[in-house]
C-alpha positions in Angstrom: 100.5 95.7 79.6 103.7 97.0 78.1 104.2 96.2 74.4 107.5 94.4 73.9 109.9 95.6 71.2 107.5 98.4 70.3 108.8 100.9 67.8 109.9 104.1 69.6 108.2 107.3 68.6 110.6 109.8 67.0 113.5 108.0 68.5 112.1 108.2 72.0 112.2 105.4 74.6 110.4 102.1 74.1 109.6 101.8 77.7 108.9 104.4 80.4 109.0 102.8 83.9 108.7 104.3 87.4 111.1 102.9 90.0 108.6 102.6 92.7 110.1 102.5 96.2 106.6 103.1 97.7 107.7 105.9 99.8 106.4 109.5 99.7 108.2 110.7 96.6 107.8 107.8 94.3 104.2 107.4 95.4 103.5 111.1 94.6 105.3 110.6 91.2 103.1 107.6 90.3 99.8 109.3 91.4 100.7 112.6 89.7 101.3 110.6 86.5 97.9 108.9 87.0 96.3 112.4 87.1 98.1 113.4 83.9 100.2 116.0 85.7 103.4 114.3 84.5 103.5 113.1 80.9 103.6 111.1 78.8 101.8 108.3 80.8 104.4 105.8 82.0 104.0 102.2 80.9 104.4 100.7 84.4 105.8 101.1 87.8 108.2 98.5 89.2 108.8 97.7 92.9 111.9 95.7 93.8 111.0 93.6 96.8 113.9 92.9 99.3 111.5 91.0 101.6 112.7 93.2 104.3 110.4 96.3 104.2 108.2 97.3 107.1 104.7 95.9 107.0 103.2 99.3 106.1 105.2 99.3 102.8 103.7 96.0 101.6 100.2 97.3 102.6 100.9 100.4 100.6 102.1 98.5 97.5 98.9 96.3 97.7 96.8 99.5 97.7 98.7 101.1 94.8 98.3 97.8 92.8 94.6 97.6 93.4 92.0 98.6 90.8 91.1 102.3 90.2 94.3 103.7 91.8 96.8 103.7 88.9 96.0 103.4 85.2 99.2 101.4 84.6 100.4 98.1 86.1 102.6 97.8 89.1 105.1 95.0 88.7 106.7 93.5 91.8 110.1 91.9 91.1 112.1 89.7 93.5 115.9 90.0 93.8 116.0 87.6 96.8 115.3 87.7 100.5 117.9 90.1 101.9 117.5 89.1 105.6 117.7 85.4 104.8 120.8 86.0 102.7 122.4 87.9 105.5 121.8 85.1 107.9 123.0 82.5 105.4 126.1 84.5 104.9 126.7 84.5 108.6 126.4 80.8 108.8 128.4 80.2 105.6 130.8 83.0 104.6 131.4 81.4 101.2 127.6 81.4 100.5 126.8 82.4 96.9 124.0 84.5 98.3 126.1 86.5 100.7 124.8 90.0 101.1 126.5 93.1 102.5 124.9 96.1 104.2 126.7 99.1 105.8 127.3 97.9 109.3 128.8 100.4 111.7 132.1 98.9 113.0 134.3 99.4 116.1 137.8 98.2 115.3 140.1 96.6 117.8 142.3 99.8 118.0 139.2 101.8 119.0 138.7 103.4 115.6 135.3 103.2 113.8 134.2 102.5 110.3 131.4 101.4 108.1 131.0 98.3 106.1 130.6 97.9 102.3 127.0 98.4 101.1 126.1 96.1 98.2 122.4 95.8 99.0 121.0 98.6 96.8 122.7 97.3 93.7 122.0 93.6 94.3 118.4 93.8 95.6 117.1 97.0 94.0 119.0 98.1 90.8 119.8 94.7 89.3 116.2 93.3 89.7 114.9 96.5 88.1 117.2 96.2 85.2 116.2 92.6 84.7 112.6 93.6 84.7 113.3 96.3 82.1 114.9 93.7 79.9 112.0 91.3 80.3 109.4 94.0 79.4 111.4 94.9 76.4 111.7 91.3 75.3 115.5 91.1 75.5 117.3 88.2 77.2 120.3 88.9 79.5 123.3 89.6 77.4 121.4 90.8 74.3 122.3 94.2 73.1 119.7 96.9 73.6 119.9 100.2 71.7 120.8 103.3 73.8 118.1 105.2 75.6 115.5 102.4 75.1 114.2 102.8 78.7 113.3 106.0 80.5 113.5 105.3 84.2 111.5 107.7 86.4 112.9 108.1 89.8 111.2 109.9 92.7 114.0 112.2 93.9 112.7 115.6 95.0 114.3 119.0 94.7 115.7 118.9 98.2 117.6 115.7 97.5 119.2 116.7 94.2 122.6 115.4 95.5 121.2 111.9 95.1 120.9 112.2 91.3 123.0 109.6 89.5 123.4 108.6 85.9 121.8 105.3 84.7 123.8 102.2 85.1 123.4 101.1 81.4 123.6 103.0 78.1 120.2 101.7 77.2 118.7 103.4 80.2 118.1 107.1 80.8 117.1 108.4 84.2 114.4 111.1 84.5 113.5 113.0 87.7 110.0 114.5 87.2 109.7 115.8 90.7 112.8 117.9 90.2 111.4 119.1 86.9 108.4 120.4 88.8 110.6 121.9 91.5 108.9 119.8 94.2 110.3 119.1 97.6 109.5 116.2 99.9 107.2 118.5 101.8 105.5 119.5 98.6 104.8 115.9 97.9 103.2 115.4 101.3 101.1 118.5 100.7 99.9 117.2 97.3 99.0 113.8 98.7 97.0 115.4 101.5 95.2 117.8 99.2 94.2 114.9 97.0 93.1 112.7 99.9 95.8 110.2 99.5 97.5 108.3 102.4 100.9 109.5 103.4 103.2 106.4 103.1 106.0 105.6 105.5 109.6 105.7 104.3 110.5 102.8 102.1 113.6 101.1 103.4 114.6 97.8 104.9 113.4 97.6 108.5 116.9 96.8 109.7 118.8 99.4 107.5 121.7 100.9 109.5 121.0 104.2 107.7 117.8 104.8 109.8 117.5 107.9 111.9 116.7 107.5 115.6 113.2 108.7 114.8 112.7 106.0 112.3 114.1 103.3 114.6 111.6 104.5 117.3 108.7 104.4 114.7 109.5 100.9 113.8 109.7 99.8 117.4 106.4 101.5 118.1 104.4 100.6 115.0 105.9 97.3 113.8 107.0 95.2 116.7 107.7 92.2 114.5 110.0 94.2 112.3 111.7 95.7 115.3 112.3 92.3 116.9 113.7 91.0 113.6 116.2 93.9 113.5 117.2 93.3 117.1 117.7 89.6 116.4 119.8 90.3 113.3 121.9 92.9 115.1 122.7 90.3 117.8 123.4 87.6 115.2 126.0 89.7 113.3 128.1 89.7 116.4 127.4 86.3 117.8 127.9 84.3 114.6 130.7 86.3 113.1 132.0 85.2 109.7 131.6 88.6 108.2 135.3 88.9 107.4 135.5 92.1 109.3 138.4 93.2 111.5 136.1 94.9 114.1 132.7 94.4 115.8 129.6 95.3 113.7 126.4 97.0 114.8 123.2 98.2 113.1 123.1 101.4 115.2 125.6 104.2 114.9 126.1 104.4 118.6 128.0 101.1 118.3 125.7 99.6 120.9 123.3 96.6 120.6 120.1 97.9 119.0 118.1 96.7 121.9 120.2 98.9 124.2 120.7 102.0 122.0 119.4 105.3 123.1 117.0 106.4 120.4 116.7 110.0 121.6 120.1 111.1 120.4 118.7 113.0 117.4 120.7 111.0 114.9 119.6 111.8 111.4 119.3 109.2 108.6 122.2 108.6 106.3 120.2 108.2 103.0 122.3 111.1 101.8 124.9 108.4 101.3 122.6 106.3 99.1 124.7 105.8 95.9 121.8 105.3 93.5 118.9 107.3 95.0 116.5 104.3 95.1 116.2 103.6 98.9 113.9 105.7 101.0 111.8 107.2 98.2 
């Protein structure tokens, strides 16, 4: 386990933590660290659970957390149930747990737009920051010296546009895959060469940023997750209360998900991820 309030070596970080999305890149990052190919050895990996990931992601986290896979602990932190909070917000727009995701919107005048996305901050970044504080032994609101936590993020060389600065002065973001000039395909190759499973993309099953290929994969491989997404897509229009001036949809075609053509070749929109934590 991580030692709390440990004395940093030569002014270095007290805690080194992998932000584990459980997708291809962050999995590769964790396993390469376990092999000693990225150093120093991190203190832990942390997975922020939105309770909305595909079934395969939870199975993958269970495998990563099992004995003899990683030499450091995997902590699972809970920022709340995103889907339940979305439904609660539909029923009660003044709900304290109201959540926002980037719905695609058709406005009354025929124009289109996209809704505010607050899900990554609320259900990923903030729970991770709280976990860092807890592991350091600092309560919320207590001052932490700058650069106390080195956060390892699994962004690969082909996604350098997703690099962002850390949210707090006491955190420093590090991108080891970019240091090694590895692309997403390089990660897949490394996993295969080392006989590791290739994980699915880590993202909420109903995320509007999905490509058509990902929607089709969920429909084919995870019928329960697909039905939950279809039901949510219907609910955001039938129940209203989103405070929007137009009609929201989960699919970019601005059609009900159950009716959307999934052969349109639409790419994912994770390029727009403001903090580089979803999808890795």
